[in-house]
N, C-alpha and C positions, 0 to 999 in steps of 0.2 A: 209398098208391097201389100198385098192382101193378107188378111189374117186367115190362115188355113188351119184346119183341125189336124191333129197328129194322133196316130193310133200306136199303142205299145202292145205287141202281141207275142206270146211265146212261140218259139219255132221248134221244129222236130229235133234239131241239133242240141236242144237244151238251153239255148241262149234266147235273147229277146230282140225282136225287130221293131224299129221305129219307122212308121210308114205314113206318108202324107195322105190326107183324105182323097180318095179316088185313085191312088197310085197302086200299081201292081207289084212294083219292086220296093224293097226297103231302102229308106234314105240312110239308115245307120243300123248297126247291131251292137249289142252290149251283152256281157256275160251275166249280168244280174238285172232284175226288174228295176231296182232303184237307179242304176246307172242309165238304163234305157229311158226312164222318166226324166232324169236330169238332161239327157241329150235331147229329148223331145221338147223340153222347155226352151232349150237354146234354139231349136229349129222352128218352133211354133210361131214366133213373132207376134205374140199376144193372142194367138188363137187358142181354142180349147184343146185339151189333151184328154184322150180317152184311153183307159187302161183295161185290157182284157182280164177278166177273172181267170184264175189259173184252173178252175174247174172246167172240164170239157164235157160236151154232150155228144160225143161221137165224131162229129165233123169239124171240131175246133172249139174255140171259146164260145160260150153260150151267151154271155152278156158283157157289156162294157160299162165302166164307171168313169165319171169325170174326176180329174185330179185338180 
């Protein structure tokens, strides 16, 4: 399998989504950012994990950081 990047982003519902690079829908959701990061590590298969900063700039997260 290829190594795909995973993104952890806050959702409007107050939880966090884990999304594969290029995907429109979340692969998983978790109630906390820490749980979402753990799930992203399980799904990433060695790929990079990018976590959205919780600070928003109007239209959503303004930057991502690698974990």
